[in-house]
MILUMZA-582707 format. One record per residue (C-alpha): residue in one letter; residue number from 1; x, y negated, z negated. Coordinates in steps of 0.2 Angstrom, whole numbers, plus 5000, padded with zeros to 4 digits. Each point is the difference from the previous one (the first is absolute). Layout:
! residues N
[pt 'A',NUM,[X,Y,Z]]
...
END
This chain:
! residues 465
[pt 'M',1,[5000,5000,5000]]
[pt 'A',2,[5007,4983,5005]]
[pt 'K',3,[5004,4989,4985]]
[pt 'K',4,[4998,4981,5002]]
[pt 'N',5,[5013,4989,4990]]
[pt 'V',6,[4997,4982,4998]]
[pt 'T',7,[5015,4988,4997]]
[pt 'F',8,[5003,4982,5001]]
[pt 'F',9,[5015,4991,5009]]
[pt 'C',10,[5006,4982,4999]]
[pt 'K',11,[5000,4993,5018]]
[pt 'E',12,[5015,4989,4996]]
[pt 'C',13,[5013,5012,4992]]
[pt 'G',14,[4992,5017,5001]]
[pt 'Y',15,[4998,5003,4981]]
[pt 'E',16,[4989,5015,4997]]
[pt 'S',17,[4987,5002,4987]]
[pt 'T',18,[4986,5012,4995]]
[pt 'G',19,[4989,4985,4997]]
[pt 'W',20,[4996,4983,5006]]
[pt 'M',21,[5010,4986,4993]]
[pt 'G',22,[4998,4981,5001]]
[pt 'K',23,[5018,4996,4999]]
[pt 'C',24,[5014,5011,5008]]
[pt 'P',25,[5013,5006,4987]]
[pt 'G',26,[5013,5001,5014]]
[pt 'C',27,[4999,4983,5008]]
[pt 'G',28,[4989,4990,4989]]
[pt 'S',29,[4987,4997,5015]]
[pt 'F',30,[4982,4998,4996]]
[pt 'N',31,[4985,5009,5008]]
[pt 'T',32,[5012,5010,5012]]
[pt 'F',33,[4994,5018,4995]]
[pt 'V',34,[4990,5010,5013]]
[pt 'E',35,[4993,5017,4999]]
[pt 'S',36,[5008,5015,5009]]
[pt 'T',37,[4993,5017,5001]]
[pt 'S',38,[5009,5016,5005]]
[pt 'V',39,[4993,5018,5002]]
[pt 'T',40,[5010,5015,4994]]
[pt 'G',41,[4996,5018,5003]]
[pt 'S',42,[4990,4996,5016]]
[pt 'G',43,[5002,5011,5016]]
[pt 'K',44,[5007,4985,5010]]
[pt 'S',45,[5018,5003,5002]]
[pt 'S',46,[5013,4997,5013]]
[pt 'N',47,[5011,5015,4996]]
[pt 'T',48,[4995,5008,5017]]
[pt 'R',49,[5007,4984,5009]]
[pt 'S',50,[5018,5000,4994]]
[pt 'E',51,[5010,5013,4991]]
[pt 'S',52,[5013,4988,4993]]
[pt 'P',53,[4994,4991,4984]]
[pt 'A',54,[5009,4985,5006]]
[pt 'F',55,[4986,4997,5013]]
[pt 'K',56,[4987,5000,4986]]
[pt 'A',57,[4993,4984,4992]]
[pt 'S',58,[4996,5008,4983]]
[pt 'S',59,[5017,5007,4996]]
[pt 'Y',60,[5009,4996,4984]]
[pt 'S',61,[5018,4995,5005]]
[pt 'W',62,[5004,4985,5011]]
[pt 'T',63,[5018,5005,5004]]
[pt 'N',64,[4999,5019,5000]]
[pt 'R',65,[5015,5001,4988]]
[pt 'N',66,[4997,5012,4985]]
[pt 'E',67,[5018,5001,4993]]
[pt 'T',68,[5007,4989,4987]]
[pt 'V',69,[5018,4995,5001]]
[pt 'R',70,[5012,4989,4990]]
[pt 'L',71,[5004,4983,5008]]
[pt 'N',72,[5019,5003,5002]]
[pt 'E',73,[4995,5017,5009]]
[pt 'A',74,[4987,4993,5011]]
[pt 'G',75,[5011,4998,5015]]
[pt 'K',76,[4997,4988,5015]]
[pt 'E',77,[4988,5001,5014]]
[pt 'D',78,[5006,4994,5017]]
[pt 'Y',79,[4985,4990,5006]]
[pt 'V',80,[4999,4998,5019]]
[pt 'R',81,[4995,4983,5006]]
[pt 'L',82,[4992,4997,5017]]
[pt 'S',83,[4999,4984,5009]]
[pt 'T',84,[4983,4992,5004]]
[pt 'G',85,[5007,4992,5016]]
[pt 'I',86,[4996,4983,4992]]
[pt 'E',87,[5015,4992,4992]]
[pt 'Q',88,[4990,4989,4988]]
[pt 'L',89,[4990,5016,4994]]
[pt 'D',90,[5016,5009,4997]]
[pt 'I',91,[5006,4987,4989]]
[pt 'L',92,[4984,5001,4990]]
[pt 'F',93,[5002,5019,4998]]
[pt 'G',94,[5018,4998,4995]]
[pt 'G',95,[5007,5007,5016]]
[pt 'G',96,[4986,5010,5007]]
[pt 'I',97,[4986,5011,4995]]
[pt 'T',98,[5005,5014,4988]]
[pt 'D',99,[4995,5018,5002]]
[pt 'G',100,[4986,5005,4988]]
[pt 'S',101,[4996,4982,4996]]
[pt 'V',102,[4983,4993,4998]]
[pt 'T',103,[4997,4982,5004]]
[pt 'L',104,[4984,4989,4996]]
[pt 'L',105,[4997,4985,5012]]
[pt 'G',106,[4987,4987,4995]]
[pt 'G',107,[4994,4984,5007]]
[pt 'E',108,[4985,4989,5005]]
[pt 'P',109,[4989,5006,5014]]
[pt 'G',110,[5006,4996,5017]]
[pt 'I',111,[5018,4995,4994]]
[pt 'G',112,[5008,5014,5011]]
[pt 'K',113,[5001,5016,4989]]
[pt 'S',114,[4994,5012,5014]]
[pt 'T',115,[5010,4990,5013]]
[pt 'I',116,[5017,5001,4992]]
[pt 'L',117,[4997,5019,4996]]
[pt 'L',118,[4996,5004,5018]]
[pt 'Q',119,[5016,4991,5005]]
[pt 'L',120,[5010,5009,4987]]
[pt 'A',121,[4992,5017,5006]]
[pt 'N',122,[5006,4996,5017]]
[pt 'S',123,[5018,4996,4996]]
[pt 'F',124,[5003,5012,4985]]
[pt 'A',125,[5016,5009,5001]]
[pt 'G',126,[4994,5017,4995]]
[pt 'S',127,[5001,5014,5012]]
[pt 'G',128,[4982,5007,4998]]
[pt 'D',129,[4983,4994,5003]]
[pt 'I',130,[4991,4986,4989]]
[pt 'L',131,[4983,5004,4993]]
[pt 'Y',132,[4989,4985,4999]]
[pt 'V',133,[4985,5003,4989]]
[pt 'S',134,[4986,4987,5003]]
[pt 'G',135,[4985,5000,4989]]
[pt 'E',136,[4994,4983,5007]]
[pt 'E',137,[5003,5000,5019]]
[pt 'S',138,[4997,5012,5014]]
[pt 'P',139,[5014,5007,5011]]
[pt 'A',140,[4993,4989,5014]]
[pt 'Q',141,[5002,4984,4989]]
[pt 'I',142,[5017,5005,4995]]
[pt 'K',143,[5004,5003,5019]]
[pt 'M',144,[4994,4982,5004]]
[pt 'R',145,[5012,4993,4987]]
[pt 'A',146,[5014,5011,5006]]
[pt 'D',147,[4998,4994,5018]]
[pt 'R',148,[5000,4981,4994]]
[pt 'L',149,[5016,5004,4990]]
[pt 'N',150,[5008,5009,5015]]
[pt 'V',151,[5001,5016,4988]]
[pt 'S',152,[5003,5016,5011]]
[pt 'G',153,[4993,5011,4987]]
[pt 'E',154,[5008,5016,5006]]
[pt 'R',155,[5005,5006,4983]]
[pt 'I',156,[4985,4993,4991]]
[pt 'I',157,[4986,5012,4995]]
[pt 'I',158,[4984,4992,4995]]
[pt 'C',159,[4990,5009,4986]]
[pt 'A',160,[4983,4991,4997]]
[pt 'Q',161,[4996,5009,4984]]
[pt 'T',162,[4996,4995,4982]]
[pt 'C',163,[4999,5017,4991]]
[pt 'F',164,[5016,5003,4991]]
[pt 'E',165,[4999,5019,5003]]
[pt 'V',166,[4999,4998,5019]]
[pt 'I',167,[5014,4988,5000]]
[pt 'A',168,[5011,5012,4990]]
[pt 'D',169,[4996,5014,5012]]
[pt 'E',170,[5006,4988,5014]]
[pt 'L',171,[5016,4996,4991]]
[pt 'S',172,[5003,5018,4997]]
[pt 'K',173,[4998,5004,5019]]
[pt 'T',174,[5008,4986,5009]]
[pt 'K',175,[5014,4997,4987]]
[pt 'P',176,[5003,4982,5005]]
[pt 'S',177,[5016,4989,4997]]
[pt 'L',178,[4989,4986,4993]]
[pt 'C',179,[4982,4998,4994]]
[pt 'I',180,[4990,4984,5000]]
[pt 'I',181,[4983,4999,4990]]
[pt 'D',182,[4989,4986,5005]]
[pt 'S',183,[4993,4998,4987]]
[pt 'I',184,[5001,5009,4983]]
[pt 'Q',185,[4983,4993,4994]]
[pt 'T',186,[4991,5009,5014]]
[pt 'L',187,[5006,5017,4995]]
[pt 'Y',188,[4991,5013,4989]]
[pt 'S',189,[5003,5017,4994]]
[pt 'E',190,[4987,5014,4999]]
[pt 'S',191,[5007,5006,4983]]
[pt 'V',192,[4997,4983,4992]]
[pt 'N',193,[4983,4993,4997]]
[pt 'G',194,[4997,4981,5005]]
[pt 'T',195,[4999,4989,5015]]
[pt 'P',196,[5015,4995,5010]]
[pt 'G',197,[5010,4986,4993]]
[pt 'S',198,[4994,5004,4982]]
[pt 'V',199,[5013,5001,4986]]
[pt 'S',200,[5000,5019,4999]]
[pt 'Q',201,[5000,5003,5019]]
[pt 'A',202,[5014,4987,5003]]
[pt 'R',203,[5011,5007,4985]]
[pt 'E',204,[4998,5018,5005]]
[pt 'V',205,[5002,4998,5019]]
[pt 'T',206,[5015,4989,4997]]
[pt 'A',207,[5008,5013,4988]]
[pt 'G',208,[4996,5014,5013]]
[pt 'L',209,[5009,4990,5014]]
[pt 'I',210,[5015,4996,4988]]
[pt 'R',211,[5001,5019,4997]]
[pt 'I',212,[5000,5004,5019]]
[pt 'A',213,[5014,4986,5002]]
[pt 'K',214,[5011,5006,4987]]
[pt 'S',215,[4998,5019,5003]]
[pt 'N',216,[5003,4998,5019]]
[pt 'G',217,[5012,4985,5001]]
[pt 'L',218,[4987,4991,5010]]
[pt 'P',219,[4999,4981,4999]]
[pt 'I',220,[4982,4994,4999]]
[pt 'I',221,[4994,4982,5001]]
[pt 'L',222,[4984,4995,4993]]
[pt 'V',223,[4989,4985,5004]]
[pt 'G',224,[4991,4992,4985]]
[pt 'H',225,[4985,4988,5000]]
[pt 'V',226,[5002,4985,4989]]
[pt 'T',227,[4987,4991,4989]]
[pt 'K',228,[4995,4982,5001]]
[pt 'D',229,[5014,4996,4988]]
[pt 'G',230,[5013,5007,5012]]
[pt 'A',231,[5004,5016,4989]]
[pt 'I',232,[4999,5017,5008]]
[pt 'A',233,[4982,5008,4997]]
[pt 'G',234,[4998,5015,4989]]
[pt 'P',235,[5010,5005,4984]]
[pt 'K',236,[5016,4992,4996]]
[pt 'T',237,[5008,5017,4999]]
[pt 'L',238,[5001,5001,5019]]
[pt 'E',239,[5014,4987,4999]]
[pt 'H',240,[5008,5010,4986]]
[pt 'M',241,[4999,5017,5009]]
[pt 'V',242,[5008,4995,5017]]
[pt 'D',243,[5018,4997,5003]]
[pt 'T',244,[4999,4983,5010]]
[pt 'V',245,[4987,4986,5000]]
[pt 'L',246,[4999,4987,5014]]
[pt 'Y',247,[4989,4985,5000]]
[pt 'F',248,[4996,4988,5014]]
[pt 'E',249,[5000,4982,4995]]
[pt 'G',250,[4995,4984,5009]]
[pt 'D',251,[4985,4994,5009]]
[pt 'N',252,[4993,5013,5012]]
[pt 'T',253,[4993,4986,5011]]
[pt 'G',254,[5018,4993,5003]]
[pt 'A',255,[5014,5007,5012]]
[pt 'Y',256,[5012,5005,4987]]
[pt 'R',257,[4999,5015,4987]]
[pt 'I',258,[5011,5004,4985]]
[pt 'L',259,[5002,5018,4994]]
[pt 'R',260,[5007,5002,4983]]
[pt 'S',261,[5007,5015,4991]]
[pt 'V',262,[4992,5000,4983]]
[pt 'K',263,[5006,5017,4995]]
[pt 'N',264,[5013,5012,5007]]
[pt 'R',265,[5008,5015,4992]]
[pt 'F',266,[5012,5003,5014]]
[pt 'G',267,[5006,4982,5002]]
[pt 'R',268,[4999,4982,4993]]
[pt 'S',269,[4983,4993,4996]]
[pt 'G',270,[4996,4982,5004]]
[pt 'E',271,[5006,5000,5018]]
[pt 'L',272,[4991,4990,5013]]
[pt 'A',273,[4997,5002,5019]]
[pt 'F',274,[4994,4987,5011]]
[pt 'F',275,[4989,5003,5016]]
[pt 'E',276,[4991,4990,5013]]
[pt 'M',277,[4983,5006,5007]]
[pt 'T',278,[5000,5000,5019]]
[pt 'Q',279,[4989,5008,5013]]
[pt 'Q',280,[5013,5015,5000]]
[pt 'G',281,[4998,5002,4982]]
[pt 'L',282,[5012,4995,4985]]
[pt 'R',283,[5017,4994,5005]]
[pt 'S',284,[5014,4999,4988]]
[pt 'V',285,[5006,4982,4995]]
[pt 'D',286,[5018,4999,4995]]
[pt 'S',287,[5002,4982,4997]]
[pt 'S',288,[4989,5000,4984]]
[pt 'N',289,[5008,4985,4993]]
[pt 'A',290,[4996,4989,5015]]
[pt 'L',291,[4982,5007,5000]]
[pt 'L',292,[4997,4994,4982]]
[pt 'I',293,[5007,4983,5002]]
[pt 'S',294,[4996,4996,5019]]
[pt 'G',295,[4990,4985,5003]]
[pt 'R',296,[5004,4992,4983]]
[pt 'P',297,[4995,4982,4999]]
[pt 'L',298,[5014,4988,4998]]
[pt 'E',299,[5000,4985,4988]]
[pt 'A',300,[4983,5006,4994]]
[pt 'P',301,[4995,5000,4981]]
[pt 'G',302,[4996,5016,4992]]
[pt 'S',303,[5012,5012,5009]]
[pt 'A',304,[5015,5008,4992]]
[pt 'I',305,[5012,5014,5006]]
[pt 'T',306,[5005,5014,4989]]
[pt 'S',307,[5006,5018,5001]]
[pt 'A',308,[4992,5016,4993]]
[pt 'M',309,[5007,5017,4998]]
[pt 'E',310,[4990,5014,5008]]
[pt 'G',311,[5009,5017,4997]]
[pt 'A',312,[5018,4997,5006]]
[pt 'R',313,[4995,4985,5012]]
[pt 'A',314,[5000,4982,4996]]
[pt 'L',315,[4986,4991,5009]]
[pt 'T',316,[5000,4982,5002]]
[pt 'I',317,[4982,4994,4998]]
[pt 'E',318,[4991,4983,5000]]
[pt 'I',319,[4988,4996,4985]]
[pt 'Q',320,[4987,4986,5003]]
[pt 'A',321,[4990,4991,4987]]
[pt 'L',322,[4986,4988,5001]]
[pt 'A',323,[4994,4990,4985]]
[pt 'A',324,[4984,4990,5004]]
[pt 'D',325,[4988,4991,4989]]
[pt 'T',326,[4986,5011,4994]]
[pt 'C',327,[4982,4998,5002]]
[pt 'Y',328,[4995,5013,4987]]
[pt 'G',329,[5000,4999,4981]]
[pt 'T',330,[5013,5013,4999]]
[pt 'P',331,[5015,4999,5013]]
[pt 'Q',332,[5003,5015,5011]]
[pt 'R',333,[5015,5010,5000]]
[pt 'M',334,[5002,5011,5016]]
[pt 'T',335,[5015,5011,5005]]
[pt 'S',336,[5004,5010,5015]]
[pt 'G',337,[5016,5009,4998]]
[pt 'P',338,[5006,4996,4982]]
[pt 'D',339,[4993,5008,4984]]
[pt 'R',340,[4986,4989,4994]]
[pt 'S',341,[5004,5002,4982]]
[pt 'R',342,[5018,4996,5002]]
[pt 'T',343,[4995,4985,5011]]
[pt 'S',344,[4989,4993,4986]]
[pt 'M',345,[5015,5001,4988]]
[pt 'L',346,[5011,4991,5012]]
[pt 'L',347,[4987,4986,5003]]
[pt 'A',348,[4999,4998,4981]]
[pt 'V',349,[5019,4998,5000]]
[pt 'A',350,[5000,4988,5015]]
[pt 'E',351,[4986,4989,4991]]
[pt 'Q',352,[5011,5000,4984]]
[pt 'Q',353,[5016,4995,5009]]
[pt 'F',354,[4994,4988,5013]]
[pt 'K',355,[4983,4993,4993]]
[pt 'L',356,[4991,5003,5016]]
[pt 'S',357,[4982,5000,4993]]
[pt 'L',358,[4995,5016,5008]]
[pt 'N',359,[4985,5002,4989]]
[pt 'T',360,[4991,4988,5013]]
[pt 'K',361,[5007,5009,5015]]
[pt 'D',362,[4996,5016,5010]]
[pt 'V',363,[5016,5010,5003]]
[pt 'F',364,[5002,5012,5015]]
[pt 'I',365,[5016,5010,5002]]
[pt 'N',366,[5004,5010,5016]]
[pt 'V',367,[5014,5011,5006]]
[pt 'I',368,[5002,4999,5019]]
[pt 'G',369,[4998,5017,5009]]
[pt 'G',370,[4987,5008,4987]]
[pt 'L',371,[5015,5007,4990]]
[pt 'R',372,[4997,5004,4981]]
[pt 'I',373,[5014,4995,4989]]
[pt 'T',374,[5005,5005,4983]]
[pt 'D',375,[5018,4994,4999]]
[pt 'P',376,[5002,4988,4986]]
[pt 'A',377,[5014,4991,5010]]
[pt 'C',378,[4987,4991,5009]]
[pt 'D',379,[4993,4991,4985]]
[pt 'L',380,[5010,4984,5002]]
[pt 'A',381,[4995,4999,5018]]
[pt 'L',382,[4981,5002,4996]]
[pt 'I',383,[5002,4986,4987]]
[pt 'V',384,[5009,4989,5012]]
[pt 'A',385,[4987,5002,5014]]
[pt 'V',386,[4986,4995,4987]]
[pt 'V',387,[5010,4985,4995]]
[pt 'S',388,[5003,4995,5018]]
[pt 'S',389,[4982,5001,5004]]
[pt 'A',390,[4993,4991,4985]]
[pt 'R',391,[5012,4986,5002]]
[pt 'G',392,[5000,5000,5019]]
[pt 'I',393,[5019,5001,5002]]
[pt 'P',394,[5008,5012,5012]]
[pt 'V',395,[5013,5012,4993]]
[pt 'K',396,[5018,4998,5006]]
[pt 'P',397,[5002,5008,5017]]
[pt 'D',398,[5010,5016,5004]]
[pt 'T',399,[4999,5004,4981]]
[pt 'M',400,[4998,5017,4992]]
[pt 'I',401,[4993,5000,4982]]
[pt 'L',402,[5004,5014,4988]]
[pt 'G',403,[4997,5002,4982]]
[pt 'E',404,[4989,5009,4987]]
[pt 'V',405,[4991,4988,4988]]
[pt 'G',406,[4997,5002,4982]]
[pt 'L',407,[4986,4993,4989]]
[pt 'T',408,[5011,4986,4994]]
[pt 'G',409,[5006,4995,5018]]
[pt 'E',410,[5017,5008,4999]]
[pt 'L',411,[5007,5009,5016]]
[pt 'R',412,[5005,5018,4998]]
[pt 'P',413,[5012,5009,5012]]
[pt 'V',414,[4996,5009,5016]]
[pt 'S',415,[5003,5018,5005]]
[pt 'S',416,[5008,5005,5017]]
[pt 'L',417,[5006,4982,5002]]
[pt 'N',418,[5013,5002,5014]]
[pt 'L',419,[4988,5010,5011]]
[pt 'R',420,[4988,4985,4999]]
[pt 'I',421,[5013,4988,5004]]
[pt 'E',422,[5006,5010,5015]]
[pt 'E',423,[4983,5001,5007]]
[pt 'A',424,[4998,4981,4998]]
[pt 'G',425,[5016,4997,5009]]
[pt 'R',426,[4995,5010,5015]]
[pt 'L',427,[4984,4989,5001]]
[pt 'G',428,[5010,4984,5000]]
[pt 'I',429,[4995,4994,4982]]
[pt 'R',430,[5013,4988,4993]]
[pt 'N',431,[4995,4997,4983]]
[pt 'I',432,[4997,5012,4985]]
[pt 'V',433,[4992,4995,4983]]
[pt 'L',434,[5005,5013,4987]]
[pt 'P',435,[5000,5002,4981]]
[pt 'S',436,[5016,4994,4992]]
[pt 'S',437,[5002,5018,4993]]
[pt 'C',438,[5003,5006,5018]]
[pt 'K',439,[5015,4989,5003]]
[pt 'N',440,[5013,5014,4997]]
[pt 'A',441,[4990,5013,5010]]
[pt 'V',442,[5001,4990,5016]]
[pt 'K',443,[5013,5008,5012]]
[pt 'N',444,[4998,4995,5018]]
[pt 'S',445,[4996,4981,5001]]
[pt 'G',446,[5005,4997,5018]]
[pt 'N',447,[4994,4983,5006]]
[pt 'M',448,[4985,4999,4987]]
[pt 'E',449,[4998,4988,4986]]
[pt 'F',450,[4995,5006,4983]]
[pt 'F',451,[4990,4991,4987]]
[pt 'F',452,[5000,5008,4982]]
[pt 'L',453,[4986,4995,4988]]
[pt 'D',454,[4997,5004,4982]]
[pt 'N',455,[4981,4995,4999]]
[pt 'V',456,[4986,4999,5012]]
[pt 'S',457,[4998,4981,4997]]
[pt 'E',458,[5017,4997,5008]]
[pt 'A',459,[4994,5006,5016]]
[pt 'A',460,[4991,4984,5003]]
[pt 'D',461,[5016,4990,5001]]
[pt 'V',462,[5008,5013,5012]]
[pt 'L',463,[4985,5004,5012]]
[pt 'F',464,[4990,4984,5001]]
[pt 'S',465,[5014,4987,5000]]
END
């Protein structure tokens, strides 16, 4: 007799409970528990489909390793990396796609997820076929996109299925060199109760795909839908389970796309890749620095140049600020790029140091290119841009501004300083504003002029004179 088990899962972090809770003990979110039922002891089973337990969704182990070993006796696995055929993507993956790795790719609808994966499938360096599992489009629709992108498709096999057991059978028969799942929210397993995209289905199907990847050395790329907040839909455990997480950033209505490596177990996380959307698909953009500061207005108040570290790369970026008289009772604080909480803190420091009367002004902060920044070295540039806009005075031309700002207005040292200076020199920037604590760290000055400051208030004398 089939037995029905009722459990509850947190949609944000995947925390499991036997009863509903208002607040999740795992992540602290409210009203995120949903009911999930599973049936045990039923006659529905996929044992007749695949003999290997690796090709089942409801198996216990993810990695299919039962032995326990000491760390100093564990040895070393020689991972094989295969090139994607796209240089910018190889950088994100740390040199290429690793055998047996599972990658989760997220992004807004229409930003180019399916496009770049079809291009990757066409240029992938693996010797075998590529299995493209589509749960959203028919083979004819994919063929239309392939014709537009000039993708030959000789090695690409289209599997328009959403049942995990059927997909596992296809993987067992074709033994491809790469598998692409578009998308994970459309898949379901017959052995798990629930609709496709539910917490239980997404978690178990992803676990089954990871088991297949690890047991057979098969790299798998999963496409993930995103919520209106920009996070990948489904339980947060999906991002913990996979090896690599990639996010598309930027406006999907513009020509440029930014792909960020959020997590990478086989390489450096935080790397960026820049692409341009064309009629023939996504094209790599190598001159990312010129892209982020191209078209910058000259002698315009509210614009400042700084540098942000993204992985091992120093990106020269432009921060723009607009301080305008408010027509509301409470002034607005809007940001696109910087963290809003940190921006509020920096605006308070600017008000304290420069007496700008920001309590009567709306302040808007924007990072050109749609880039999200978390590097504290951009603090001083943000404050300078706000002061420049509020006073209507342009910043000194050809000047890069670096420095982390404390609550008392002091300037703290900057990491990876010489990498930022080298990038600035290649772009023709002649002046660098730095904290005084970085004076001994500067190695290659070239023809640049350096200004060393101790406090944020000293920036007015250097940059607005």
